[in-house]
C-alpha angles and dihedrals in degrees: 000000000000116000092226089055091053092050090049090049090051089048092053092043092051091050088052088049091050088055094050091047090049089053092049090048090050090053090048093052098036116094088219111033122222115272092219093094097038102094096151140321092290101038109052141103098236096098088060100037102035108011139070092298095054095098139030116200088348093304118116109249088227091060090053090052092044092052091046094051092045089051092050088048088053090047092050093050090048090042094232101159095179092050091050091048090051094048094045090048089054089044093051092050092045092050094045091052091049093047091048092052090046095054103035103030106027096025094222138110121221108209092200091051091049088053089051089051093052092047091049090049091053092047090048092052092045092050092050088055089047093052093044091048090050090053094050094047096046 
């Protein structure tokens, strides 16, 4: 796989992640959240956007995600593989913590959050490939 194709893929994935984070931030700020994500009592985004999981250290979780995806986008444009790996590692751990709390404490699944988790996982795997490839070509 070409390195430039991987960077372009990470760019596209981070833009999608930015869109998802903006949606979650909109739901956090909106007095009445969008019904798009409210499938039923168990599958909805309210636990993350309006509930106990909505903030961490007073910062909306969606803002953390938004900043993370913007940083990854910046790293992909600059072609900083190590930076992308670091950010996606943090993103993976952050998303896993949130998913764990959603499932085992709040007993809900946020479809948008799960999409963010999948995107972050793909970026993480691609960034590992970039870093390994950089080591073998140096």
